[in-house]
C-alpha positions in Angstrom: 0.0 0.0 0.0 1.4 3.4 -1.0 1.3 6.2 1.5 -1.4 8.8 0.6 -0.6 12.4 1.2 -2.5 15.6 1.1 -0.9 19.0 1.5 -1.4 22.7 0.6 1.3 24.9 -0.7 2.3 27.5 -3.3 3.9 26.9 -6.7 7.6 27.9 -6.8 7.5 28.2 -10.6 5.1 27.7 -13.5 4.0 24.1 -14.2 6.4 22.3 -16.6 4.9 19.9 -19.2 7.3 17.3 -20.5 6.4 15.4 -23.7 7.2 11.7 -23.5 7.4 9.1 -26.2 4.1 8.0 -27.6 2.4 11.3 -27.0 2.2 11.0 -23.2 2.9 14.0 -21.0 4.1 14.5 -17.5 3.3 17.6 -15.5 6.0 18.6 -13.0 5.2 21.0 -10.2 7.5 22.5 -7.6 5.4 23.2 -4.5 6.6 25.0 -1.3 4.9 24.3 2.0 5.6 26.5 5.0 5.7 25.8 8.7 5.7 28.5 11.4 6.8 27.9 14.9 8.2 29.7 18.0 11.7 28.5 18.9 13.1 28.0 22.4 14.1 31.7 22.6 10.5 32.8 21.9 11.3 34.0 18.3 9.0 33.2 15.4 10.6 31.0 12.8 9.4 29.8 9.4 10.6 26.7 7.6 10.0 26.1 3.9 9.9 22.6 2.5 10.0 21.9 -1.3 8.1 19.1 -3.0 8.4 17.8 -6.5 5.0 16.7 -7.7 4.4 14.8 -10.9 1.3 13.7 -12.8 1.1 11.4 -15.7 -2.7 11.9 -15.9 -3.9 13.3 -19.2 -6.7 15.2 -17.5 -4.2 17.1 -15.3 -2.1 18.3 -18.2 -5.2 19.3 -20.2 -7.2 21.0 -17.4 -4.7 22.6 -15.1 -1.4 23.6 -16.8 -2.5 26.9 -18.1 -3.5 28.0 -14.6 -0.6 26.5 -12.7 1.6 29.6 -12.4 4.3 30.6 -9.9 2.7 31.6 -6.6 -0.6 29.8 -7.1 -1.9 28.2 -3.9 -2.9 24.6 -4.5 -3.9 21.4 -2.7 -2.1 18.2 -3.8 -3.5 14.7 -3.3 -1.5 11.8 -4.3 1.0 9.2 -3.1 4.6 9.3 -2.1 7.2 7.6 -4.1 10.6 7.5 -2.5 13.1 8.1 -5.2 15.6 9.8 -3.1 18.2 12.1 -4.5 20.3 14.9 -3.1 21.6 18.2 -4.4 23.9 20.7 -2.9 22.3 24.1 -2.7 24.1 27.0 -1.1 26.7 24.7 0.5 23.9 22.7 2.1 22.9 19.1 1.0 19.1 19.0 0.3 17.2 15.8 0.1 14.2 15.4 -2.2 11.1 13.1 -2.3 8.6 13.1 -5.1 4.8 13.0 -4.9 2.8 11.4 -7.7 -0.8 12.4 -8.3 -2.9 9.3 -8.7 -6.1 10.9 -9.9 -7.3 14.4 -10.9 -7.4 15.4 -7.2 -5.5 18.6 -7.7 -7.6 21.5 -6.6 -7.5 25.2 -5.8 -7.6 26.3 -2.2 
């Protein structure tokens, strides 16, 4: 059983549509989620996490890509696929996990 996830965030860039062999398409989204908390010193902190979201569903590429622009707030429903990879950004190693949209359950918030 694949873990189901639901989260709300903002697009970090416009949706990217990649054309695959055989006419299939994949929609790739970069979604930022934010968490606010107060640290032990009583100071407000904000932590941003980045998520790569992919959909191979034809309906998603046809319905949503024109409206999926940087800054758009969206809700993502799908499953996690652990395809771990790391990248060094600003001298820091960042780990990535991808979320795949099972159905057309991508909605505006």
